[in-house]
All heavy atoms as a GROMACS GRO file, in nm:
protein
  534
    1MET      N    1 -17.146   2.353  -5.516
    1MET     CA    2 -17.116   2.391  -5.653
    1MET      C    3 -17.017   2.509  -5.648
    1MET      O    4 -17.032   2.601  -5.570
    1MET     CB    5 -17.246   2.432  -5.724
    1MET     CG    6 -17.222   2.460  -5.870
    1MET     SD    7 -17.363   2.519  -5.967
    1MET     CE    8 -17.494   2.411  -5.929
    2LEU      N    9 -16.918   2.505  -5.734
    2LEU     CA   10 -16.818   2.610  -5.740
    2LEU      C   11 -16.871   2.733  -5.813
    2LEU      O   12 -16.951   2.722  -5.905
    2LEU     CB   13 -16.694   2.560  -5.814
    2LEU     CG   14 -16.617   2.447  -5.748
    2LEU    CD1   15 -16.506   2.399  -5.838
    2LEU    CD2   16 -16.562   2.490  -5.614
    3ASP      N   17 -16.825   2.849  -5.768
    3ASP     CA   18 -16.862   2.972  -5.837
    3ASP      C   19 -16.791   2.975  -5.972
    3ASP      O   20 -16.683   2.920  -5.989
    3ASP     CB   21 -16.820   3.093  -5.755
    3ASP     CG   22 -16.906   3.110  -5.631
    3ASP    OD1   23 -17.017   3.055  -5.627
    3ASP    OD2   24 -16.861   3.178  -5.538
    4THR      N   25 -16.856   3.041  -6.069
    4THR     CA   26 -16.800   3.045  -6.203
    4THR      C   27 -16.772   3.189  -6.245
    4THR      O   28 -16.824   3.285  -6.187
    4THR     CB   29 -16.896   2.983  -6.307
    4THR    OG1   30 -17.016   3.058  -6.309
    4THR    CG2   31 -16.927   2.839  -6.275
    5VAL      N   32 -16.691   3.200  -6.347
    5VAL     CA   33 -16.663   3.328  -6.412
    5VAL      C   34 -16.726   3.319  -6.550
    5VAL      O   35 -16.706   3.222  -6.623
    5VAL     CB   36 -16.511   3.353  -6.424
    5VAL    CG1   37 -16.484   3.480  -6.504
    5VAL    CG2   38 -16.449   3.363  -6.286
    6ALA      N   39 -16.804   3.420  -6.584
    6ALA     CA   40 -16.870   3.426  -6.714
    6ALA      C   41 -16.817   3.546  -6.791
    6ALA      O   42 -16.772   3.644  -6.731
    6ALA     CB   43 -17.021   3.437  -6.696
    7ALA      N   44 -16.823   3.538  -6.922
    7ALA     CA   45 -16.787   3.650  -7.009
    7ALA      C   46 -16.901   3.669  -7.107
    7ALA      O   47 -16.945   3.573  -7.170
    7ALA     CB   48 -16.656   3.622  -7.081
    8LEU      N   49 -16.952   3.791  -7.118
    8LEU     CA   50 -17.072   3.818  -7.195
    8LEU      C   51 -17.048   3.935  -7.289
    8LEU      O   52 -17.002   4.040  -7.246
    8LEU     CB   53 -17.186   3.849  -7.098
    8LEU     CG   54 -17.329   3.847  -7.149
    8LEU    CD1   55 -17.423   3.828  -7.032
    8LEU    CD2   56 -17.365   3.968  -7.225
    9GLY      N   57 -17.081   3.916  -7.415
    9GLY     CA   58 -17.069   4.023  -7.514
    9GLY      C   59 -17.027   3.969  -7.649
    9GLY      O   60 -17.049   3.851  -7.679
   10GLU      N   61 -16.964   4.053  -7.728
   10GLU     CA   62 -16.926   4.014  -7.863
   10GLU      C   63 -16.821   3.903  -7.856
   10GLU      O   64 -16.718   3.916  -7.793
   10GLU     CB   65 -16.866   4.134  -7.939
   10GLU     CG   66 -16.962   4.249  -7.958
   10GLU     CD   67 -16.949   4.354  -7.848
   10GLU    OE1   68 -16.948   4.317  -7.728
   10GLU    OE2   69 -16.938   4.472  -7.880
   11GLN      N   70 -16.851   3.795  -7.925
   11GLN     CA   71 -16.767   3.676  -7.919
   11GLN      C   72 -16.623   3.705  -7.960
   11GLN      O   73 -16.530   3.653  -7.899
   11GLN     CB   74 -16.826   3.567  -8.008
   11GLN     CG   75 -16.750   3.437  -7.998
   11GLN     CD   76 -16.823   3.322  -8.062
   11GLN    OE1   77 -16.934   3.337  -8.111
   11GLN    NE2   78 -16.761   3.207  -8.063
   12SER      N   79 -16.603   3.789  -8.059
   12SER     CA   80 -16.468   3.816  -8.107
   12SER      C   81 -16.380   3.879  -7.998
   12SER      O   82 -16.258   3.865  -8.001
   12SER     CB   83 -16.473   3.908  -8.230
   12SER     OG   84 -16.531   4.033  -8.196
   13LEU      N   85 -16.441   3.947  -7.901
   13LEU     CA   86 -16.364   4.010  -7.793
   13LEU      C   87 -16.344   3.917  -7.673
   13LEU      O   88 -16.264   3.948  -7.585
   13LEU     CB   89 -16.434   4.137  -7.747
   13LEU     CG   90 -16.450   4.247  -7.852
   13LEU    CD1   91 -16.529   4.364  -7.795
   13LEU    CD2   92 -16.314   4.294  -7.901
   14LEU      N   93 -16.416   3.806  -7.669
   14LEU     CA   94 -16.415   3.724  -7.548
   14LEU      C   95 -16.353   3.585  -7.563
   14LEU      O   96 -16.337   3.516  -7.464
   14LEU     CB   97 -16.559   3.708  -7.498
   14LEU     CG   98 -16.631   3.836  -7.458
   14LEU    CD1   99 -16.774   3.806  -7.419
   14LEU    CD2  100 -16.557   3.906  -7.346
   15GLU      N  101 -16.318   3.544  -7.682
   15GLU     CA  102 -16.270   3.408  -7.703
   15GLU      C  103 -16.152   3.372  -7.613
   15GLU      O  104 -16.142   3.261  -7.565
   15GLU     CB  105 -16.234   3.384  -7.849
   15GLU     CG  106 -16.350   3.336  -7.931
   15GLU     CD  107 -16.425   3.218  -7.870
   15GLU    OE1  108 -16.365   3.113  -7.842
   15GLU    OE2  109 -16.547   3.231  -7.850
   16GLY      N  110 -16.062   3.464  -7.588
   16GLY     CA  111 -15.947   3.435  -7.503
   16GLY      C  112 -15.986   3.399  -7.361
   16GLY      O  113 -15.915   3.323  -7.294
   17PHE      N  114 -16.097   3.449  -7.315
   17PHE     CA  115 -16.141   3.419  -7.178
   17PHE      C  116 -16.185   3.274  -7.163
   17PHE      O  117 -16.177   3.217  -7.055
   17PHE     CB  118 -16.252   3.515  -7.135
   17PHE     CG  119 -16.202   3.655  -7.116
   17PHE    CD1  120 -16.220   3.750  -7.214
   17PHE    CD2  121 -16.134   3.690  -7.001
   17PHE    CE1  122 -16.172   3.879  -7.198
   17PHE    CE2  123 -16.086   3.819  -6.983
   17PHE     CZ  124 -16.104   3.913  -7.082
   18ARG      N  125 -16.230   3.214  -7.271
   18ARG     CA  126 -16.267   3.072  -7.268
   18ARG      C  127 -16.143   2.987  -7.234
   18ARG      O  128 -16.151   2.892  -7.157
   18ARG     CB  129 -16.326   3.028  -7.402
   18ARG     CG  130 -16.382   2.888  -7.402
   18ARG     CD  131 -16.434   2.843  -7.538
   18ARG     NE  132 -16.517   2.938  -7.608
   18ARG     CZ  133 -16.649   2.948  -7.595
   18ARG    NH1  134 -16.714   2.870  -7.511
   18ARG    NH2  135 -16.718   3.037  -7.665
   19LEU      N  136 -16.029   3.026  -7.291
   19LEU     CA  137 -15.905   2.953  -7.264
   19LEU      C  138 -15.865   2.962  -7.117
   19LEU      O  139 -15.797   2.874  -7.065
   19LEU     CB  140 -15.792   3.009  -7.351
   19LEU     CG  141 -15.809   2.990  -7.502
   19LEU    CD1  142 -15.701   3.066  -7.576
   19LEU    CD2  143 -15.805   2.842  -7.538
   20ALA      N  144 -15.907   3.069  -7.051
   20ALA     CA  145 -15.876   3.088  -6.909
   20ALA      C  146 -15.980   3.024  -6.818
   20ALA      O  147 -15.971   3.036  -6.696
   20ALA     CB  148 -15.863   3.237  -6.878
   21GLY      N  149 -16.081   2.960  -6.876
   21GLY     CA  150 -16.180   2.889  -6.795
   21GLY      C  151 -16.313   2.958  -6.777
   21GLY      O  152 -16.401   2.906  -6.710
   22ALA      N  153 -16.329   3.076  -6.835
   22ALA     CA  154 -16.459   3.145  -6.824
   22ALA      C  155 -16.560   3.080  -6.917
   22ALA      O  156 -16.524   3.025  -7.022
   22ALA     CB  157 -16.443   3.292  -6.861
   23ILE      N  158 -16.685   3.087  -6.879
   23ILE     CA  159 -16.794   3.042  -6.966
   23ILE      C  160 -16.834   3.163  -7.050
   23ILE      O  161 -16.872   3.266  -6.996
   23ILE     CB  162 -16.913   2.990  -6.884
   23ILE    CG1  163 -16.869   2.873  -6.796
   23ILE    CG2  164 -17.027   2.948  -6.977
   23ILE    CD1  165 -16.972   2.831  -6.694
   24VAL      N  166 -16.823   3.150  -7.182
   24VAL     CA  167 -16.849   3.262  -7.272
   24VAL      C  168 -16.994   3.257  -7.320
   24VAL      O  169 -17.042   3.153  -7.366
   24VAL     CB  170 -16.751   3.261  -7.391
   24VAL    CG1  171 -16.786   3.370  -7.491
   24VAL    CG2  172 -16.608   3.277  -7.341
   25TYR      N  173 -17.062   3.371  -7.306
   25TYR     CA  174 -17.199   3.387  -7.354
   25TYR      C  175 -17.196   3.490  -7.466
   25TYR      O  176 -17.202   3.609  -7.441
   25TYR     CB  177 -17.290   3.433  -7.240
   25TYR     CG  178 -17.307   3.331  -7.132
   25TYR    CD1  179 -17.217   3.323  -7.026
   25TYR    CD2  180 -17.411   3.240  -7.136
   25TYR    CE1  181 -17.230   3.227  -6.927
   25TYR    CE2  182 -17.425   3.143  -7.037
   25TYR     CZ  183 -17.335   3.138  -6.934
   25TYR     OH  184 -17.348   3.042  -6.836
   26PRO      N  185 -17.184   3.444  -7.591
   26PRO     CA  186 -17.178   3.539  -7.702
   26PRO      C  187 -17.311   3.610  -7.719
   26PRO      O  188 -17.418   3.548  -7.711
   26PRO     CB  189 -17.147   3.453  -7.824
   26PRO     CG  190 -17.149   3.312  -7.781
   26PRO     CD  191 -17.174   3.307  -7.634
   27ALA      N  192 -17.304   3.740  -7.738
   27ALA     CA  193 -17.425   3.822  -7.757
   27ALA      C  194 -17.386   3.941  -7.842
   27ALA      O  195 -17.302   4.021  -7.801
   27ALA     CB  196 -17.482   3.864  -7.623
   28GLU      N  197 -17.445   3.952  -7.958
   28GLU     CA  198 -17.408   4.058  -8.051
   28GLU      C  199 -17.503   4.177  -8.048
   28GLU      O  200 -17.465   4.286  -8.086
   28GLU     CB  201 -17.399   4.001  -8.193
   28GLU     CG  202 -17.301   3.885  -8.208
   28GLU     CD  203 -17.155   3.923  -8.184
   28GLU    OE1  204 -17.118   4.039  -8.213
   28GLU    OE2  205 -17.080   3.837  -8.135
   29THR      N  206 -17.627   4.155  -8.005
   29THR     CA  207 -17.724   4.264  -8.002
   29THR      C  208 -17.765   4.293  -7.857
   29THR      O  209 -17.741   4.211  -7.768
   29THR     CB  210 -17.851   4.227  -8.081
   29THR    OG1  211 -17.920   4.121  -8.013
   29THR    CG2  212 -17.819   4.186  -8.225
   30ASP      N  213 -17.827   4.407  -7.836
   30ASP     CA  214 -17.873   4.442  -7.701
   30ASP      C  215 -17.970   4.339  -7.647
   30ASP      O  216 -17.963   4.301  -7.530
   30ASP     CB  217 -17.937   4.581  -7.701
   30ASP     CG  218 -17.836   4.693  -7.722
   30ASP    OD1  219 -17.714   4.665  -7.730
   30ASP    OD2  220 -17.879   4.810  -7.728
   31ASP      N  221 -18.061   4.291  -7.731
   31ASP     CA  222 -18.158   4.190  -7.686
   31ASP      C  223 -18.088   4.060  -7.648
   31ASP      O  224 -18.123   3.997  -7.548
   31ASP     CB  225 -18.263   4.162  -7.794
   31ASP     CG  226 -18.364   4.274  -7.807
   31ASP    OD1  227 -18.381   4.352  -7.710
   31ASP    OD2  228 -18.428   4.284  -7.913
   32GLU      N  229 -17.988   4.019  -7.726
   32GLU     CA  230 -17.914   3.898  -7.694
   32GLU      C  231 -17.839   3.915  -7.561
   32GLU      O  232 -17.831   3.821  -7.482
   32GLU     CB  233 -17.815   3.864  -7.805
   32GLU     CG  234 -17.880   3.813  -7.932
   32GLU     CD  235 -17.780   3.791  -8.043
   32GLU    OE1  236 -17.662   3.832  -8.031
   32GLU    OE2  237 -17.819   3.731  -8.145
   33VAL      N  238 -17.784   4.033  -7.538
   33VAL     CA  239 -17.714   4.060  -7.412
   33VAL      C  240 -17.809   4.045  -7.294
   33VAL      O  241 -17.778   3.978  -7.196
   33VAL     CB  242 -17.650   4.201  -7.412
   33VAL    CG1  243 -17.604   4.241  -7.273
   33VAL    CG2  244 -17.536   4.209  -7.512
   34ARG      N  245 -17.926   4.105  -7.304
   34ARG     CA  246 -18.022   4.098  -7.194
   34ARG      C  247 -18.070   3.955  -7.171
   34ARG      O  248 -18.085   3.910  -7.057
   34ARG     CB  249 -18.138   4.194  -7.219
   34ARG     CG  250 -18.097   4.340  -7.202
   34ARG     CD  251 -18.214   4.435  -7.210
   34ARG     NE  252 -18.262   4.453  -7.345
   34ARG     CZ  253 -18.217   4.547  -7.429
   34ARG    NH1  254 -18.126   4.633  -7.390
   34ARG    NH2  255 -18.267   4.557  -7.550
   35ARG      N  256 -18.092   3.880  -7.279
   35ARG     CA  257 -18.134   3.739  -7.264
   35ARG      C  258 -18.023   3.656  -7.199
   35ARG      O  259 -18.048   3.575  -7.112
   35ARG     CB  260 -18.172   3.679  -7.399
   35ARG     CG  261 -18.313   3.712  -7.442
   35ARG     CD  262 -18.359   3.623  -7.557
   35ARG     NE  263 -18.278   3.636  -7.676
   35ARG     CZ  264 -18.294   3.727  -7.772
   35ARG    NH1  265 -18.391   3.816  -7.761
   35ARG    NH2  266 -18.217   3.730  -7.877
   36ALA      N  267 -17.899   3.679  -7.243
   36ALA     CA  268 -17.786   3.604  -7.186
   36ALA      C  269 -17.770   3.638  -7.038
   36ALA      O  270 -17.741   3.550  -6.956
   36ALA     CB  271 -17.659   3.634  -7.264
   37TRP      N  272 -17.787   3.764  -7.002
   37TRP     CA  273 -17.773   3.806  -6.862
   37TRP      C  274 -17.873   3.732  -6.773
   37TRP      O  275 -17.839   3.683  -6.666
   37TRP     CB  276 -17.792   3.957  -6.850
   37TRP     CG  277 -17.786   4.008  -6.710
   37TRP    CD1  278 -17.891   4.036  -6.627
   37TRP    CD2  279 -17.667   4.036  -6.635
   37TRP    NE1  280 -17.845   4.080  -6.505
   37TRP    CE2  281 -17.707   4.082  -6.507
   37TRP    CE3  282 -17.531   4.029  -6.663
   37TRP    CZ2  283 -17.617   4.118  -6.408
   37TRP    CZ3  284 -17.441   4.066  -6.565
   37TRP    CH2  285 -17.484   4.110  -6.439
   38THR      N  286 -17.997   3.722  -6.820
   38THR     CA  287 -18.099   3.655  -6.738
   38THR      C  288 -18.078   3.504  -6.734
   38THR      O  289 -18.129   3.438  -6.644
   38THR     CB  290 -18.242   3.686  -6.788
   38THR    OG1  291 -18.255   3.642  -6.923
   38THR    CG2  292 -18.272   3.834  -6.779
   39ALA      N  293 -18.001   3.450  -6.829
   39ALA     CA  294 -17.974   3.306  -6.833
   39ALA      C  295 -17.847   3.267  -6.759
   39ALA      O  296 -17.815   3.149  -6.752
   39ALA     CB  297 -17.966   3.261  -6.979
   40LEU      N  298 -17.775   3.364  -6.702
   40LEU     CA  299 -17.653   3.330  -6.629
   40LEU      C  300 -17.684   3.237  -6.513
   40LEU      O  301 -17.785   3.254  -6.445
   40LEU     CB  302 -17.586   3.457  -6.574
   40LEU     CG  303 -17.521   3.550  -6.674
   40LEU    CD1  304 -17.476   3.679  -6.604
   40LEU    CD2  305 -17.403   3.483  -6.744
   41PRO      N  306 -17.598   3.141  -6.489
   41PRO     CA  307 -17.621   3.052  -6.374
   41PRO      C  308 -17.614   3.128  -6.242
   41PRO      O  309 -17.543   3.228  -6.231
   41PRO     CB  310 -17.507   2.950  -6.383
   41PRO     CG  311 -17.428   2.981  -6.504
   41PRO     CD  312 -17.479   3.107  -6.564
   42GLY      N  313 -17.684   3.082  -6.144
   42GLY     CA  314 -17.688   3.147  -6.014
   42GLY      C  315 -17.555   3.148  -5.942
   42GLY      O  316 -17.534   3.225  -5.850
   43ASN      N  317 -17.462   3.063  -5.985
   43ASN     CA  318 -17.331   3.058  -5.919
   43ASN      C  319 -17.227   3.143  -5.993
   43ASN      O  320 -17.108   3.125  -5.973
   43ASN     CB  321 -17.284   2.914  -5.904
   43ASN     CG  322 -17.255   2.847  -6.038
   43ASN    OD1  323 -17.314   2.880  -6.139
   43ASN    ND2  324 -17.166   2.751  -6.037
   44SER      N  325 -17.272   3.236  -6.076
   44SER     CA  326 -17.179   3.326  -6.146
   44SER      C  327 -17.129   3.430  -6.046
   44SER      O  328 -17.204   3.514  -5.998
   44SER     CB  329 -17.249   3.397  -6.262
   44SER     OG  330 -17.292   3.304  -6.357
   45ALA      N  331 -17.000   3.421  -6.013
   45ALA     CA  332 -16.942   3.513  -5.916
   45ALA      C  333 -16.895   3.642  -5.981
   45ALA      O  334 -16.907   3.750  -5.923
   45ALA     CB  335 -16.826   3.446  -5.844
   46VAL      N  336 -16.840   3.630  -6.102
   46VAL     CA  337 -16.788   3.745  -6.175
   46VAL      C  338 -16.833   3.734  -6.320
   46VAL      O  339 -16.828   3.625  -6.379
   46VAL     CB  340 -16.633   3.750  -6.170
   46VAL    CG1  341 -16.580   3.866  -6.252
   46VAL    CG2  342 -16.583   3.756  -6.027
   47VAL      N  343 -16.876   3.846  -6.376
   47VAL     CA  344 -16.914   3.850  -6.517
   47VAL      C  345 -16.830   3.956  -6.585
   47VAL      O  346 -16.832   4.073  -6.547
   47VAL     CB  347 -17.065   3.880  -6.536
   47VAL    CG1  348 -17.100   3.879  -6.684
   47VAL    CG2  349 -17.150   3.780  -6.459
   48ILE      N  350 -16.754   3.913  -6.684
   48ILE     CA  351 -16.673   4.003  -6.766
   48ILE      C  352 -16.762   4.050  -6.881
   48ILE      O  353 -16.821   3.968  -6.951
   48ILE     CB  354 -16.549   3.931  -6.820
   48ILE    CG1  355 -16.465   3.877  -6.703
   48ILE    CG2  356 -16.467   4.022  -6.910
   48ILE    CD1  357 -16.365   3.770  -6.742
   49LEU      N  358 -16.771   4.182  -6.897
   49LEU     CA  359 -16.858   4.239  -7.000
   49LEU      C  360 -16.777   4.320  -7.100
   49LEU      O  361 -16.681   4.388  -7.063
   49LEU     CB  362 -16.961   4.333  -6.937
   49LEU     CG  363 -17.059   4.273  -6.838
   49LEU    CD1  364 -17.134   4.383  -6.764
   49LEU    CD2  365 -17.156   4.180  -6.908
   50THR      N  366 -16.818   4.313  -7.225
   50THR     CA  367 -16.762   4.406  -7.323
   50THR      C  368 -16.829   4.542  -7.298
   50THR      O  369 -16.938   4.548  -7.238
   50THR     CB  370 -16.790   4.359  -7.467
   50THR    OG1  371 -16.931   4.356  -7.489
   50THR    CG2  372 -16.729   4.222  -7.494
   51PRO      N  373 -16.769   4.651  -7.342
   51PRO     CA  374 -16.831   4.782  -7.322
   51PRO      C  375 -16.973   4.790  -7.380
   51PRO      O  376 -17.063   4.848  -7.319
   51PRO     CB  377 -16.737   4.879  -7.392
   51PRO     CG  378 -16.604   4.812  -7.386
   51PRO     CD  379 -16.634   4.665  -7.401
   52ARG      N  380 -16.993   4.729  -7.496
   52ARG     CA  381 -17.126   4.732  -7.558
   52ARG      C  382 -17.228   4.656  -7.474
   52ARG      O  383 -17.341   4.701  -7.455
   52ARG     CB  384 -17.119   4.673  -7.699
   52ARG     CG  385 -17.246   4.688  -7.777
   52ARG     CD  386 -17.220   4.648  -7.923
   52ARG     NE  387 -17.332   4.682  -8.006
   52ARG     CZ  388 -17.441   4.606  -8.018
   52ARG    NH1  389 -17.450   4.494  -7.951
   52ARG    NH2  390 -17.539   4.643  -8.096
   53ALA      N  391 -17.187   4.542  -7.420
   53ALA     CA  392 -17.278   4.463  -7.336
   53ALA      C  393 -17.312   4.539  -7.209
   53ALA      O  394 -17.428   4.541  -7.166
   53ALA     CB  395 -17.215   4.329  -7.302
   54ALA      N  396 -17.214   4.605  -7.149
   54ALA     CA  397 -17.240   4.684  -7.029
   54ALA      C  398 -17.339   4.795  -7.058
   54ALA      O  399 -17.429   4.821  -6.978
   54ALA     CB  400 -17.110   4.742  -6.975
   55GLY      N  401 -17.326   4.858  -7.173
   55GLY     CA  402 -17.421   4.964  -7.212
   55GLY      C  403 -17.561   4.910  -7.230
   55GLY      O  404 -17.659   4.976  -7.194
   56ALA      N  405 -17.572   4.790  -7.284
   56ALA     CA  406 -17.704   4.730  -7.306
   56ALA      C  407 -17.772   4.695  -7.174
   56ALA      O  408 -17.894   4.698  -7.163
   56ALA     CB  409 -17.692   4.605  -7.393
   57LEU      N  410 -17.693   4.661  -7.072
   57LEU     CA  411 -17.750   4.623  -6.943
   57LEU      C  412 -17.785   4.743  -6.856
   57LEU      O  413 -17.876   4.737  -6.775
   57LEU     CB  414 -17.655   4.530  -6.870
   57LEU     CG  415 -17.638   4.393  -6.935
   57LEU    CD1  416 -17.525   4.316  -6.869
   57LEU    CD2  417 -17.768   4.315  -6.929
   58GLY      N  418 -17.712   4.853  -6.874
   58GLY     CA  419 -17.743   4.977  -6.803
   58GLY      C  420 -17.766   4.960  -6.655
   58GLY      O  421 -17.683   4.908  -6.582
   59ALA      N  422 -17.883   5.002  -6.607
   59ALA     CA  423 -17.916   5.006  -6.465
   59ALA      C  424 -17.925   4.867  -6.402
   59ALA      O  425 -17.918   4.855  -6.280
   59ALA     CB  426 -18.047   5.081  -6.444
   60VAL      N  427 -17.941   4.763  -6.483
   60VAL     CA  428 -17.947   4.626  -6.429
   60VAL      C  429 -17.821   4.596  -6.348
   60VAL      O  430 -17.825   4.524  -6.249
   60VAL     CB  431 -17.963   4.524  -6.544
   60VAL    CG1  432 -17.948   4.382  -6.496
   60VAL    CG2  433 -18.096   4.544  -6.614
   61LEU      N  434 -17.710   4.655  -6.387
   61LEU     CA  435 -17.583   4.629  -6.320
   61LEU      C  436 -17.579   4.687  -6.179
   61LEU      O  437 -17.497   4.646  -6.097
   61LEU     CB  438 -17.466   4.684  -6.402
   61LEU     CG  439 -17.452   4.623  -6.542
   61LEU    CD1  440 -17.338   4.690  -6.616
   61LEU    CD2  441 -17.433   4.473  -6.533
   62ALA      N  442 -17.666   4.780  -6.149
   62ALA     CA  443 -17.669   4.842  -6.015
   62ALA      C  444 -17.746   4.759  -5.913
   62ALA      O  445 -17.743   4.789  -5.794
   62ALA     CB  446 -17.730   4.982  -6.025
   63ASP      N  447 -17.813   4.655  -5.958
   63ASP     CA  448 -17.889   4.569  -5.868
   63ASP      C  449 -17.793   4.503  -5.769
   63ASP      O  450 -17.698   4.436  -5.810
   63ASP     CB  451 -17.963   4.462  -5.948
   63ASP     CG  452 -18.054   4.375  -5.864
   63ASP    OD1  453 -18.031   4.362  -5.742
   63ASP    OD2  454 -18.148   4.318  -5.921
   64PRO      N  455 -17.815   4.520  -5.640
   64PRO     CA  456 -17.722   4.464  -5.542
   64PRO      C  457 -17.717   4.310  -5.543
   64PRO      O  458 -17.625   4.251  -5.490
   64PRO     CB  459 -17.774   4.516  -5.408
   64PRO     CG  460 -17.912   4.561  -5.433
   64PRO     CD  461 -17.923   4.595  -5.579
   65ARG      N  462 -17.814   4.247  -5.604
   65ARG     CA  463 -17.815   4.101  -5.613
   65ARG      C  464 -17.737   4.050  -5.733
   65ARG      O  465 -17.714   3.930  -5.748
   65ARG     CB  466 -17.958   4.049  -5.621
   65ARG     CG  467 -18.038   4.079  -5.495
   65ARG     CD  468 -18.184   4.058  -5.517
   65ARG     NE  469 -18.227   4.158  -5.615
   65ARG     CZ  470 -18.346   4.164  -5.671
   65ARG    NH1  471 -18.436   4.075  -5.643
   65ARG    NH2  472 -18.377   4.259  -5.757
   66ALA      N  473 -17.696   4.142  -5.821
   66ALA     CA  474 -17.623   4.104  -5.942
   66ALA      C  475 -17.482   4.058  -5.907
   66ALA      O  476 -17.424   4.102  -5.808
   66ALA     CB  477 -17.616   4.223  -6.038
   67PRO      N  478 -17.427   3.968  -5.988
   67PRO     CA  479 -17.288   3.927  -5.964
   67PRO      C  480 -17.194   4.045  -5.989
   67PRO      O  481 -17.230   4.143  -6.054
   67PRO     CB  482 -17.265   3.815  -6.066
   67PRO     CG  483 -17.372   3.830  -6.167
   67PRO     CD  484 -17.487   3.901  -6.102
   68MET      N  485 -17.073   4.035  -5.936
   68MET     CA  486 -16.973   4.138  -5.961
   68MET      C  487 -16.943   4.140  -6.111
   68MET      O  488 -16.937   4.036  -6.175
   68MET     CB  489 -16.843   4.106  -5.886
   68MET     CG  490 -16.738   4.212  -5.910
   68MET     SD  491 -16.574   4.185  -5.839
   68MET     CE  492 -16.585   4.048  -5.735
   69THR      N  493 -16.930   4.261  -6.165
   69THR     CA  494 -16.901   4.274  -6.308
   69THR      C  495 -16.771   4.350  -6.328
   69THR      O  496 -16.734   4.436  -6.248
   69THR     CB  497 -17.015   4.346  -6.383
   69THR    OG1  498 -17.037   4.473  -6.322
   69THR    CG2  499 -17.142   4.264  -6.382
   70VAL      N  500 -16.707   4.319  -6.438
   70VAL     CA  501 -16.586   4.387  -6.482
   70VAL      C  502 -16.609   4.421  -6.628
   70VAL      O  503 -16.647   4.334  -6.706
   70VAL     CB  504 -16.462   4.296  -6.468
   70VAL    CG1  505 -16.338   4.365  -6.519
   70VAL    CG2  506 -16.445   4.251  -6.324
   71VAL      N  507 -16.587   4.547  -6.664
   71VAL     CA  508 -16.607   4.589  -6.804
   71VAL      C  509 -16.469   4.605  -6.868
   71VAL      O  510 -16.381   4.673  -6.815
   71VAL     CB  511 -16.685   4.722  -6.811
   71VAL    CG1  512 -16.707   4.763  -6.956
   71VAL    CG2  513 -16.820   4.709  -6.739
   72LEU      N  514 -16.454   4.540  -6.982
   72LEU     CA  515 -16.329   4.552  -7.057
   72LEU      C  516 -16.307   4.696  -7.101
   72LEU      O  517 -16.404   4.765  -7.133
   72LEU     CB  518 -16.333   4.461  -7.180
   72LEU     CG  519 -16.343   4.311  -7.155
   72LEU    CD1  520 -16.362   4.237  -7.287
   72LEU    CD2  521 -16.221   4.262  -7.082
   73PRO      N  522 -16.185   4.741  -7.106
   73PRO     CA  523 -16.160   4.876  -7.157
   73PRO      C  524 -16.194   4.885  -7.304
   73PRO      O  525 -16.184   4.786  -7.377
   73PRO     CB  526 -16.012   4.898  -7.131
   73PRO     CG  527 -15.953   4.762  -7.118
   73PRO     CD  528 -16.063   4.672  -7.069
   74SER      N  529 -16.237   5.002  -7.346
   74SER     CA  530 -16.273   5.018  -7.488
   74SER      C  531 -16.155   5.066  -7.568
   74SER      O  532 -16.053   5.100  -7.520
   74SER     CB  533 -16.389   5.113  -7.504
   74SER     OG  534 -16.369   5.230  -7.432
   0.00000   0.00000   0.00000
């Protein structure tokens, strides 16, 4: 199975990433962000996060088992 690129956070900030082939996980609230994070496929190599989504995940991003993340500039 090929590794995937995911984008997680406010849909209005991530729609362009869908055109580039990323799987977009829209999440508008902190709870939605956390639920989407736990639902990411195991083959997610890179996760693009909005600044708000990164804030909602906090220390979860420091887990060495987590996929590589990139936070969009605010």
